[in-house]
Biopython code that builds the backbone (N, CA, C, O; Angstrom):
import numpy as np
from Bio.PDB.StructureBuilder import StructureBuilder

atoms = [
    (1, "MET", "N", (-16.551, 2.279, -12.555)),
    (1, "MET", "CA", (-17.058, 2.973, -11.561)),
    (1, "MET", "C", (-17.394, 4.093, -11.678)),
    (1, "MET", "O", (-16.885, 4.548, -12.703)),
    (2, "ALA", "N", (-17.986, 4.800, -11.178)),
    (2, "ALA", "CA", (-18.246, 6.176, -11.001)),
    (2, "ALA", "C", (-17.553, 6.767, -10.114)),
    (2, "ALA", "O", (-17.314, 6.109, -9.101)),
    (3, "GLU", "N", (-16.999, 8.216, -10.204)),
    (3, "GLU", "CA", (-16.655, 8.873, -9.148)),
    (3, "GLU", "C", (-17.256, 8.848, -8.433)),
    (3, "GLU", "O", (-18.412, 8.645, -8.806)),
    (4, "PRO", "N", (-17.049, 9.029, -6.729)),
    (4, "PRO", "CA", (-17.946, 9.362, -5.445)),
    (4, "PRO", "C", (-18.286, 10.833, -5.404)),
    (4, "PRO", "O", (-17.405, 11.589, -5.814)),
    (5, "LYS", "N", (-19.212, 11.269, -5.055)),
    (5, "LYS", "CA", (-19.607, 12.531, -5.023)),
    (5, "LYS", "C", (-19.006, 13.720, -3.987)),
    (5, "LYS", "O", (-19.328, 13.550, -2.811)),
    (6, "ILE", "N", (-18.416, 14.558, -4.192)),
    (6, "ILE", "CA", (-17.911, 15.265, -3.118)),
    (6, "ILE", "C", (-18.194, 16.760, -3.063)),
    (6, "ILE", "O", (-18.302, 17.378, -4.122)),
    (7, "THR", "N", (-18.346, 17.496, -1.670)),
    (7, "THR", "CA", (-18.812, 18.844, -1.574)),
    (7, "THR", "C", (-17.381, 19.644, -1.820)),
    (7, "THR", "O", (-16.273, 19.155, -1.602)),
    (8, "PRO", "N", (-17.688, 21.211, -2.411)),
    (8, "PRO", "CA", (-16.421, 21.816, -3.056)),
    (8, "PRO", "C", (-15.836, 22.192, -1.991)),
    (8, "PRO", "O", (-14.668, 22.547, -2.149)),
    (9, "LEU", "N", (-16.314, 22.243, -0.800)),
    (9, "LEU", "CA", (-15.490, 22.488, 0.642)),
    (9, "LEU", "C", (-14.512, 21.150, 0.940)),
    (9, "LEU", "O", (-13.307, 21.155, 1.191)),
    (10, "ALA", "N", (-15.375, 20.070, 0.835)),
    (10, "ALA", "CA", (-14.648, 19.131, 0.903)),
    (10, "ALA", "C", (-13.432, 18.305, 0.163)),
    (10, "ALA", "O", (-12.615, 17.510, 0.628)),
    (11, "ARG", "N", (-13.631, 18.797, -1.156)),
    (11, "ARG", "CA", (-12.783, 18.664, -2.243)),
    (11, "ARG", "C", (-11.299, 19.436, -2.203)),
    (11, "ARG", "O", (-10.137, 19.178, -2.516)),
    (12, "ARG", "N", (-12.050, 20.524, -1.634)),
    (12, "ARG", "CA", (-10.449, 21.570, -1.174)),
    (12, "ARG", "C", (-9.781, 21.202, 0.126)),
    (12, "ARG", "O", (-8.742, 21.861, 0.167)),
    (13, "LEU", "N", (-9.875, 20.569, 1.047)),
    (13, "LEU", "CA", (-9.544, 20.244, 1.764)),
    (13, "LEU", "C", (-9.046, 19.014, 1.809)),
    (13, "LEU", "O", (-8.108, 18.754, 2.563)),
    (14, "ALA", "N", (-9.496, 18.275, 1.166)),
    (14, "ALA", "CA", (-8.490, 17.092, 0.432)),
    (14, "ALA", "C", (-7.278, 17.428, -0.294)),
    (14, "ALA", "O", (-6.130, 17.032, -0.092)),
    (15, "GLU", "N", (-7.846, 18.434, -1.405)),
    (15, "GLU", "CA", (-6.481, 18.745, -2.247)),
    (15, "GLU", "C", (-5.534, 19.053, -1.145)),
    (15, "GLU", "O", (-4.666, 18.290, -0.719)),
    (16, "GLU", "N", (-5.691, 19.779, -0.895)),
    (16, "GLU", "CA", (-5.058, 20.988, 0.470)),
    (16, "GLU", "C", (-3.822, 20.200, 1.451)),
    (16, "GLU", "O", (-2.740, 20.609, 1.874)),
    (17, "ASN", "N", (-4.591, 18.795, 1.592)),
    (17, "ASN", "CA", (-4.051, 18.124, 2.476)),
    (17, "ASN", "C", (-3.053, 16.846, 1.893)),
    (17, "ASN", "O", (-2.391, 16.204, 2.708)),
    (18, "GLY", "N", (-2.995, 16.539, 0.500)),
    (18, "GLY", "CA", (-2.712, 15.332, -0.171)),
    (18, "GLY", "C", (-3.540, 14.217, 0.266)),
    (18, "GLY", "O", (-3.068, 13.132, 0.607)),
    (19, "ILE", "N", (-4.753, 14.493, 0.253)),
    (19, "ILE", "CA", (-5.619, 13.371, 0.528)),
    (19, "ILE", "C", (-6.436, 12.487, -0.864)),
    (19, "ILE", "O", (-7.285, 13.177, -1.429)),
    (20, "ASP", "N", (-6.256, 11.182, -1.382)),
    (20, "ASP", "CA", (-6.880, 11.096, -2.571)),
    (20, "ASP", "C", (-8.500, 10.793, -1.881)),
    (20, "ASP", "O", (-8.761, 9.728, -1.322)),
    (21, "TRP", "N", (-9.296, 11.688, -2.001)),
    (21, "TRP", "CA", (-10.677, 11.336, -1.428)),
    (21, "TRP", "C", (-11.767, 10.360, -2.117)),
    (21, "TRP", "O", (-12.954, 10.103, -1.913)),
    (22, "ARG", "N", (-10.639, 9.885, -3.161)),
    (22, "ARG", "CA", (-11.769, 9.079, -4.077)),
    (22, "ARG", "C", (-11.717, 7.690, -3.505)),
    (22, "ARG", "O", (-12.553, 6.889, -3.924)),
    (23, "ARG", "N", (-10.975, 7.357, -2.737)),
    (23, "ARG", "CA", (-10.603, 6.497, -1.593)),
    (23, "ARG", "C", (-11.244, 6.332, -0.187)),
    (23, "ARG", "O", (-10.913, 5.468, 0.625)),
    (24, "LEU", "N", (-12.311, 7.378, 0.012)),
    (24, "LEU", "CA", (-13.378, 7.385, 1.129)),
    (24, "LEU", "C", (-14.263, 7.094, 0.886)),
    (24, "LEU", "O", (-14.705, 7.059, -0.262)),
    (25, "GLN", "N", (-14.915, 6.736, 2.031)),
    (25, "GLN", "CA", (-16.635, 6.583, 1.745)),
    (25, "GLN", "C", (-17.139, 7.874, 2.545)),
    (25, "GLN", "O", (-16.571, 8.483, 3.452)),
    (26, "GLY", "N", (-18.401, 8.113, 1.927)),
    (26, "GLY", "CA", (-18.759, 9.478, 2.199)),
    (26, "GLY", "C", (-20.082, 8.878, 3.607)),
    (26, "GLY", "O", (-20.471, 7.735, 3.843)),
    (27, "THR", "N", (-20.383, 9.941, 4.150)),
    (27, "THR", "CA", (-21.244, 10.360, 4.937)),
    (27, "THR", "C", (-22.554, 10.875, 4.553)),
    (27, "THR", "O", (-23.700, 10.443, 4.682)),
    (28, "GLY", "N", (-22.217, 11.569, 4.217)),
    (28, "GLY", "CA", (-23.767, 12.666, 3.317)),
    (28, "GLY", "C", (-24.633, 12.035, 2.727)),
    (28, "GLY", "O", (-24.517, 10.821, 2.557)),
    (29, "PRO", "N", (-25.464, 12.585, 2.381)),
    (29, "PRO", "CA", (-26.573, 12.324, 1.044)),
    (29, "PRO", "C", (-25.921, 11.725, 0.099)),
    (29, "PRO", "O", (-24.919, 12.210, -0.425)),
    (30, "GLU", "N", (-26.672, 10.077, -0.361)),
    (30, "GLU", "CA", (-26.100, 9.484, -1.171)),
    (30, "GLU", "C", (-24.922, 8.639, -1.031)),
    (30, "GLU", "O", (-24.595, 7.942, -1.992)),
    (31, "GLY", "N", (-24.172, 8.611, 0.159)),
    (31, "GLY", "CA", (-22.823, 8.641, -0.133)),
    (31, "GLY", "C", (-21.942, 9.979, -0.257)),
    (31, "GLY", "O", (-20.764, 9.820, 0.065)),
    (32, "THR", "N", (-22.181, 10.820, -0.526)),
    (32, "THR", "CA", (-21.463, 11.954, -0.799)),
    (32, "THR", "C", (-20.456, 12.520, 0.683)),
    (32, "THR", "O", (-20.732, 12.711, 1.867)),
    (33, "ILE", "N", (-19.285, 12.636, -0.095)),
    (33, "ILE", "CA", (-18.331, 12.978, 0.624)),
    (33, "ILE", "C", (-18.095, 14.608, 1.306)),
    (33, "ILE", "O", (-17.760, 15.633, 0.712)),
    (34, "VAL", "N", (-18.384, 14.416, 2.664)),
    (34, "VAL", "CA", (-18.136, 15.639, 2.846)),
    (34, "VAL", "C", (-17.123, 16.288, 3.768)),
    (34, "VAL", "O", (-16.058, 15.673, 3.713)),
    (35, "GLU", "N", (-17.088, 17.508, 4.746)),
    (35, "GLU", "CA", (-16.278, 17.997, 5.241)),
    (35, "GLU", "C", (-15.755, 16.976, 6.209)),
    (35, "GLU", "O", (-14.582, 16.606, 6.265)),
    (36, "ARG", "N", (-16.766, 16.548, 6.982)),
    (36, "ARG", "CA", (-16.353, 15.832, 8.446)),
    (36, "ARG", "C", (-15.740, 13.982, 7.947)),
    (36, "ARG", "O", (-15.374, 13.142, 8.768)),
    (37, "ASP", "N", (-15.790, 13.800, 6.559)),
    (37, "ASP", "CA", (-15.283, 12.612, 6.355)),
    (37, "ASP", "C", (-13.932, 13.041, 6.010)),
    (37, "ASP", "O", (-13.091, 12.259, 6.455)),
    (38, "ILE", "N", (-13.442, 14.041, 5.355)),
    (38, "ILE", "CA", (-12.010, 14.670, 4.968)),
    (38, "ILE", "C", (-11.087, 14.806, 6.929)),
    (38, "ILE", "O", (-10.055, 14.340, 7.413)),
    (39, "LEU", "N", (-12.256, 15.724, 7.467)),
    (39, "LEU", "CA", (-11.213, 15.662, 9.086)),
    (39, "LEU", "C", (-10.943, 14.617, 9.863)),
    (39, "LEU", "O", (-9.977, 14.537, 10.622)),
    (40, "ALA", "N", (-12.314, 13.277, 9.586)),
    (40, "ALA", "CA", (-12.014, 12.569, 10.213)),
    (40, "ALA", "C", (-10.918, 11.535, 9.746)),
    (40, "ALA", "O", (-10.276, 10.972, 10.632)),
    (41, "PHE", "N", (-10.686, 11.278, 8.593)),
    (41, "PHE", "CA", (-9.327, 10.929, 7.929)),
    (41, "PHE", "C", (-8.273, 11.593, 8.264)),
    (41, "PHE", "O", (-7.163, 11.080, 8.413)),
    (42, "LEU", "N", (-8.520, 12.704, 8.398)),
    (42, "LEU", "CA", (-7.347, 13.677, 8.852)),
    (42, "LEU", "C", (-6.659, 13.410, 10.143)),
    (42, "LEU", "O", (-5.470, 13.469, 10.455)),
    (43, "ALA", "N", (-8.056, 13.006, 11.009)),
    (43, "ALA", "CA", (-7.883, 12.700, 12.541)),
    (43, "ALA", "C", (-7.024, 11.445, 12.720)),
    (43, "ALA", "O", (-6.012, 11.310, 13.407)),
    (44, "LYS", "N", (-7.573, 10.679, 12.053)),
    (44, "LYS", "CA", (-6.906, 9.290, 11.481)),
    (44, "LYS", "C", (-5.530, 9.118, 11.688)),
    (44, "LYS", "O", (-4.824, 8.394, 12.390)),
    (45, "VAL", "N", (-5.306, 10.322, 10.569)),
    (45, "VAL", "CA", (-3.536, 10.121, 10.220)),
    (45, "VAL", "C", (-2.871, 10.551, 11.048)),
    (45, "VAL", "O", (-1.711, 10.160, 11.173)),
    (46, "MET", "N", (-3.603, 11.817, 12.148)),
    (46, "MET", "CA", (-3.027, 12.596, 13.259)),
    (46, "MET", "C", (-2.614, 11.401, 14.403)),
    (46, "MET", "O", (-1.514, 11.397, 14.956)),
    (47, "ALA", "N", (-3.373, 10.674, 14.593)),
    (47, "ALA", "CA", (-2.964, 9.554, 15.814)),
    (47, "ALA", "C", (-2.148, 8.518, 15.100)),
    (47, "ALA", "O", (-1.884, 7.611, 15.889)),
    (48, "GLY", "N", (-1.525, 8.255, 13.613)),
    (48, "GLY", "CA", (-0.925, 7.474, 13.163)),
    (48, "GLY", "C", (-1.376, 6.053, 13.009)),
    (48, "GLY", "O", (-0.633, 5.076, 13.100)),
    (49, "GLU", "N", (-3.431, 6.012, 12.623)),
    (49, "GLU", "CA", (-3.635, 4.748, 11.794)),
    (49, "GLU", "C", (-3.417, 4.438, 11.057)),
    (49, "GLU", "O", (-3.030, 3.306, 10.767)),
    (50, "VAL", "N", (-3.666, 5.837, 10.084)),
    (50, "VAL", "CA", (-3.391, 5.690, 8.666)),
    (50, "VAL", "C", (-2.149, 6.706, 8.129)),
    (50, "VAL", "O", (-1.992, 7.838, 8.587)),
    (51, "ASP", "N", (-1.386, 6.175, 7.194)),
    (51, "ASP", "CA", (-0.504, 6.958, 6.427)),
    (51, "ASP", "C", (-0.980, 7.442, 5.030)),
    (51, "ASP", "O", (-1.541, 6.725, 4.202)),
    (52, "LEU", "N", (-0.640, 8.926, 4.863)),
    (52, "LEU", "CA", (-0.496, 9.449, 3.789)),
    (52, "LEU", "C", (0.519, 9.060, 2.845)),
    (52, "LEU", "O", (1.688, 9.124, 3.224)),
    (53, "PRO", "N", (0.206, 8.579, 1.414)),
    (53, "PRO", "CA", (1.159, 8.565, 0.662)),
    (53, "PRO", "C", (1.998, 9.612, 0.529)),
    (53, "PRO", "O", (1.443, 10.697, 0.357)),
    (54, "PRO", "N", (3.479, 9.597, 0.566)),
    (54, "PRO", "CA", (4.598, 10.960, -0.088)),
    (54, "PRO", "C", (3.793, 11.414, -0.891)),
    (54, "PRO", "O", (2.977, 10.808, -1.586)),
    (55, "MET", "N", (4.113, 13.056, -0.778)),
    (55, "MET", "CA", (3.531, 14.114, -1.822)),
    (55, "MET", "C", (5.106, 13.957, -2.949)),
    (55, "MET", "O", (6.289, 14.051, -2.622)),
    (56, "PRO", "N", (4.536, 13.715, -4.200)),
    (56, "PRO", "CA", (5.529, 13.598, -5.085)),
    (56, "PRO", "C", (6.357, 15.001, -4.999)),
    (56, "PRO", "O", (5.841, 16.117, -4.941)),
    (57, "GLU", "N", (7.684, 14.721, -5.002)),
    (57, "GLU", "CA", (8.567, 16.367, -4.805)),
    (57, "GLU", "C", (8.868, 16.928, -6.289)),
    (57, "GLU", "O", (9.202, 16.173, -7.201)),
    (58, "GLU", "N", (8.774, 17.821, -6.390)),
    (58, "GLU", "CA", (9.058, 18.840, -7.807)),
    (58, "GLU", "C", (10.444, 18.673, -8.136)),
    (58, "GLU", "O", (11.297, 18.364, -7.304)),
    (59, "ALA", "N", (10.584, 18.803, -8.913)),
    (59, "ALA", "CA", (12.395, 18.390, -9.690)),
    (59, "ALA", "C", (12.960, 19.772, -9.362)),
    (59, "ALA", "O", (12.446, 20.843, -9.686)),
    (60, "PRO", "N", (13.755, 19.648, -8.877)),
    (60, "PRO", "CA", (14.548, 21.479, -8.722)),
    (60, "PRO", "C", (14.537, 21.598, -9.953)),
    (60, "PRO", "O", (14.310, 20.599, -10.636)),
    (61, "PRO", "N", (14.855, 23.240, -10.745)),
    (61, "PRO", "CA", (15.028, 24.160, -11.363)),
    (61, "PRO", "C", (16.238, 23.511, -12.134)),
    (61, "PRO", "O", (16.973, 22.857, -11.395)),
    (62, "LEU", "N", (16.562, 23.545, -13.309)),
    (62, "LEU", "CA", (17.854, 23.356, -13.915)),
    (62, "LEU", "C", (18.855, 24.380, -13.830)),
    (62, "LEU", "O", (18.262, 25.430, -13.581)),
    (63, "PRO", "N", (19.943, 24.552, -13.906)),
    (63, "PRO", "CA", (20.991, 25.610, -14.108)),
    (63, "PRO", "C", (20.500, 26.571, -15.215)),
    (63, "PRO", "O", (19.719, 26.215, -16.098)),
    (64, "PRO", "N", (21.063, 27.933, -15.095)),
    (64, "PRO", "CA", (21.000, 28.277, -16.349)),
    (64, "PRO", "C", (21.409, 27.880, -17.350)),
    (64, "PRO", "O", (20.682, 27.695, -18.326)),
    (65, "GLU", "N", (22.723, 27.646, -17.338)),
    (65, "GLU", "CA", (23.180, 27.196, -18.499)),
    (65, "GLU", "C", (22.768, 25.875, -19.350)),
    (65, "GLU", "O", (22.819, 25.817, -20.578)),
    (66, "GLU", "N", (22.278, 24.639, -18.338)),
    (66, "GLU", "CA", (21.213, 23.223, -18.810)),
    (66, "GLU", "C", (20.341, 24.012, -19.503)),
    (66, "GLU", "O", (20.373, 24.016, -20.734)),
    (67, "GLU", "N", (19.476, 24.759, -18.816)),
    (67, "GLU", "CA", (17.931, 25.361, -19.423)),
    (67, "GLU", "C", (18.264, 25.771, -20.707)),
    (67, "GLU", "O", (17.533, 25.453, -21.645)),
    (68, "LEU", "N", (19.777, 26.768, -20.970)),
    (68, "LEU", "CA", (19.751, 27.524, -22.094)),
    (68, "LEU", "C", (20.244, 26.119, -23.574)),
    (68, "LEU", "O", (19.992, 26.171, -24.778)),
    (69, "LYS", "N", (20.984, 25.039, -22.776)),
    (69, "LYS", "CA", (21.233, 24.057, -23.863)),
    (69, "LYS", "C", (19.861, 23.504, -24.348)),
    (69, "LYS", "O", (19.538, 23.269, -25.513)),
    (70, "ARG", "N", (19.003, 23.320, -23.040)),
    (70, "ARG", "CA", (17.772, 22.436, -23.674)),
    (70, "ARG", "C", (16.816, 23.219, -24.746)),
    (70, "ARG", "O", (16.055, 22.765, -25.601)),
    (71, "VAL", "N", (17.131, 24.536, -24.390)),
    (71, "VAL", "CA", (16.102, 25.160, -25.509)),
    (71, "VAL", "C", (16.903, 25.548, -26.482)),
    (71, "VAL", "O", (16.337, 26.066, -27.444)),
    (72, "GLN", "N", (18.242, 25.436, -26.526)),
    (72, "GLN", "CA", (18.548, 25.560, -27.908)),
    (72, "GLN", "C", (18.667, 24.238, -28.650)),
    (72, "GLN", "O", (18.426, 24.210, -29.857)),
    (73, "ALA", "N", (19.045, 23.089, -27.959)),
    (73, "ALA", "CA", (18.306, 21.710, -28.617)),
    (73, "ALA", "C", (17.113, 21.477, -29.027)),
    (73, "ALA", "O", (17.118, 20.683, -29.967)),
    (74, "VAL", "N", (15.940, 21.883, -28.679)),
    (74, "VAL", "CA", (14.278, 22.303, -28.956)),
    (74, "VAL", "C", (14.548, 23.013, -30.191)),
    (74, "VAL", "O", (14.387, 22.455, -31.276)),
    (75, "LEU", "N", (14.948, 24.211, -30.089)),
    (75, "LEU", "CA", (15.335, 25.389, -31.599)),
    (75, "LEU", "C", (15.739, 24.587, -32.744)),
    (75, "LEU", "O", (15.143, 24.492, -33.817)),
    (76, "ASP", "N", (17.166, 23.842, -32.278)),
    (76, "ASP", "CA", (17.475, 23.304, -33.315)),
    (76, "ASP", "C", (16.740, 22.007, -33.955)),
    (76, "ASP", "O", (16.782, 21.666, -35.137)),
    (77, "ARG", "N", (16.155, 21.457, -33.041)),
    (77, "ARG", "CA", (15.512, 20.333, -33.532)),
    (77, "ARG", "C", (14.406, 20.663, -34.461)),
    (77, "ARG", "O", (14.085, 19.885, -35.360)),
    (78, "GLU", "N", (13.698, 22.029, -34.225)),
    (78, "GLU", "CA", (12.547, 22.427, -34.945)),
    (78, "GLU", "C", (12.799, 23.546, -36.181)),
    (78, "GLU", "O", (11.965, 24.071, -36.920)),
    (79, "GLY", "N", (14.354, 23.723, -36.124)),
    (79, "GLY", "CA", (15.028, 24.323, -37.430)),
    (79, "GLY", "C", (14.706, 25.717, -37.493)),
    (79, "GLY", "O", (14.286, 26.328, -38.476)),
    (80, "VAL", "N", (14.983, 26.229, -36.165)),
    (80, "VAL", "CA", (14.847, 28.020, -35.768)),
    (80, "VAL", "C", (16.310, 28.174, -35.718)),
    (80, "VAL", "O", (17.130, 27.496, -35.098)),
    (81, "ASP", "N", (16.522, 29.410, -36.649)),
    (81, "ASP", "CA", (17.699, 29.647, -36.451)),
    (81, "ASP", "C", (17.084, 31.184, -36.021)),
    (81, "ASP", "O", (16.184, 31.785, -36.607)),
    (82, "LEU", "N", (17.992, 31.717, -34.593)),
    (82, "LEU", "CA", (17.637, 33.069, -34.096)),
    (82, "LEU", "C", (18.719, 34.042, -34.736)),
    (82, "LEU", "O", (18.700, 35.206, -34.338)),
    (83, "GLU", "N", (19.799, 33.622, -35.830)),
    (83, "GLU", "CA", (20.704, 34.695, -36.385)),
    (83, "GLU", "C", (19.986, 35.570, -37.290)),
    (83, "GLU", "O", (20.569, 36.506, -37.838)),
]
sb = StructureBuilder()
sb.init_structure("model")
sb.init_model(0)
sb.init_chain("A")
sb.init_seg("    ")
for serial, (resi, resn, name, xyz) in enumerate(atoms, 1):
    if name == "N":
        sb.init_residue(resn, " ", resi, " ")
    sb.init_atom(name, np.array(xyz, "f"), 0.0, 1.0, " ", f" {name:<3s}", serial, name[0])
structure = sb.get_structure()
């Protein structure tokens, strides 16, 4: 199944709001997803009719000493000696 068509503005709005636009039905020419489709979906979310899937959280950065250990392990595995 081919990916639906979407206008650049609609794509940006969807991505900025965590919307999987591939699941939406477009109302533009030839079923193209347009800005009003994204805004209508957001209105349903705000009204509580639709739930957005949770956004994945980024892993917290490693403490500096853990990061150094990880880098050293990679260097050791690759046979790189910094001395």
